[in-house]
N, C-alpha and C positions, 0 to 999 in steps of 0.2 A: 828511653829512646828520645833523643832530640828530634822533634818532628821536622822532616824535610819537605819543605813546601816551596815550589818554584812556579811562578806564573809567567807564561810565555805564550806567544801566538803559535799556532800549529806550524807555521813556516819556520819560525825561529827554533822551535823544538826539533824539527827535522834536521836542520842545518847544524844545530849543536850536537845532536847525536852523531852525525857524520864526522865532526871534528873530534869529539871527546872519545868516541869508540870507533876509529877507522877500521873498516873490515867487518864490523859487527853487523848481524843480520837484523834489521828492524822489522817491526810488524808489517806484513804484507797485506793484510786484510783491511778493507775500509774500517775506519774507526767507528765505534757505535755513536749514535747521535744523542744518547741520553744516559742518565744514571741507570735506568732500568736496562737499557741496552748493554751497558758495561756489566752489570750484574749478571745478565743472561749469558753473555760471552764468557764471563769468569767462570759460571757454573759449568759450561761446556768444556772450557779449558782444563779446570780441575778434574772433571770426569775423564778426559783423555789422558791426563798426567798420571792419575792414580788408577786408571783402567777400572773404573767403577761407573755404573749408571749415574748420570748427573741429573739433578733436580733444579731446574731454573724456578726461582721463588719470586714473587712480587716484593718489590722494594717500597716499603710504606714509611713516609715521614711521620714521626710521632714525637711530640715535644713534652709529653706529659707523663707517660708510664715509665716504670723501671728507673727510678731516680739513681743517678751515678753511672748509668750505663750509657755508652755512646751508641750502641746497637745491640739487639737481642732477638732471639727466636722464642716461640712458645711451644710447649709440648703438643704434638699432634696437629700443629698449624703451620702449613708450608708457606710462611711469610717471614721476610726479614724486616723488622722494624728498626728504624734508625733516627737519630736526631736530625732535624732539618739541615744543620751544618754539614753532617756527613753526606746527606743526599745531594746538597748543593755542590759540594766539592767533587763528588763522583761525577756529577753532571758536567762540571767544568773539566775534569779530566777526560771524560768521554769526548768532549769537543777539542781537546788539545790545548786548552787554555791554562791548564794548572797541573802540576804534579804534586801530590800530598802523599807521603809515605804513610802517614797515620791512617788516612781514609782508605788507602789500598790494603793495609794490614787488617783493618776492621772488616772490609768487604770479604777478604780471604777467610778470616776468622769465622764470620757468620755463615759463609758459603760451605765451610767444612763441618759445621755443626750438624748433628743428627737431629731429626725431628721427632724421633721416638724416644725422647728423654724420659718418658714414664717408665722406660726400661732400665733406668739408672736408679736403683733402689735406695742408695744411701747417699748422704751428703758427701762423703769421700769420693764416691763414684762420680758424683756431679762435678766435684772440684777437679778430678783427674780429667774429665771431659774437657773442661775449660782450659786446663794447663796443656794438655796433649794437643788440642786444637790450635791454641796460641803458638805453641812451639813449631807446629807444622806450618802455620801461617808465616812465620818468620823464615822458615826454611824455603818456602815457595816464592817469597817475595822478590828475590832477585830475578828468577826466571819469569814470573809474572810481569814485572816492570819492563823487562826486555821484550816480551811478547806485545805488551800493550802501549808502551811508550817509546821503545827503541833504546832506553837506557837500561843498563844492568847495575842496579844499586847493590852496595855491599850489605851484609847482614849486620844490623845494628844490635847492641845489647837490649835485652828486653826491659820494658818499663811498664808502670801502671800496676794495677792490682794483681795481675797474674805473673809478675816478674819472677818472684821466688819459685812459683810452680813451674814456669818454664825452665828456669835453671835446674830444677830437680828432675824434670823429664830428661833434659840434655844429659845430665850426669847419669841418670839411669840407663840411657841409650848407650853410653860409653862403657859402663861396667857390663851391661848385658851382652854387648858384642865383643868385648876385649879390645876396644879401640883405644888408640892413644889420644884421640880427641873426639869431642861430640860432633866436630865437623866432618868426620870421616864418612865415607860412603855407606859402610855397614851401619853406623849409628844413624845416619839419616834415613836409611831404609826401615830401620827398627821403629823409628818414630812414626813413619807412615803406617806400618802395620799396627801400631798401637791405636792410632785414630780409627782405622778400619775395623778393629777387632771388637768382638762383643764383650760384654762385661766380664764374664768368666775367663776368657782369654786375656783380657787386659790385666785382670788381678794376678793371673799366672805369670804374665811377662814381667810385671813390676816385683812380684815376689822373687822371681828368679834373678832379676837385676839386683835386688837387695841382698840376696844370698851371696851373689859374687862380690858385691861391695864389701860384705863382712869378711869374706875369705881373703880379699886383697889386704885387709888391715892386719892379718895374723902374721 
C-alpha cells in the first residue's frame, strides 16, 4: 500500500470533507485530544462494530523492542506498543492535523489483536492471527476513516510483511462463502467471524475454505 498521508488544519479538513464527499456524514463527536484518546475511541468503535466487549489498552511508545515491527502486543499484557512515529502520527490525527492511512491501519490491527495469544499453540496459528487481523483492519479502514476523519478512503491493496497472508485470507473468504469477490458482504462477514473465532473454529473454517477451493478446481 502506498501510504496516504495528508497534513491539514482541522478547519481545512472539515471544509475538504464537505467538498469531496457532499452529503456524507462526518464524525459528530468531539475529536480525541491525543493518541491515547484516539486509541480508546477506536477500541470502543471496534467493539460496537463487531458487537463484542472492547478493551481499551494503553498506547506506549517503544523505540527498541521487536525489531522490524511498527507496533505489537505481548501475550497476556493489555498494552499496545508502537514506534514513536506511529504514536506521533496518531496524536496529529487526533488533533486533525494529519491523516495517515498507515498509522490508522496499524492502530486498527493492534486493537483487533487478542491478548490471549498463549492460546495460539502453533506458529501457523499465530500467522493466521496476523493475517486475519490485518485483513479485517483493511476491511474496517474505510468506515473508521469516515467516523474519525470525515473521509471514507478506498480499500488499498495490502502491503508489507502480511500482504500475502491477507490475500490468502481474502481468497479463503471468497471460497468459503461462494462469493464472486472477496469484497462481497458474505466474504467480509466471514473474515470478521474468523478474527472472533477460537483456534479450533478458525482451523475448521480454513479447512472448509480449502476443501471448497479444491472442489472448484475439479
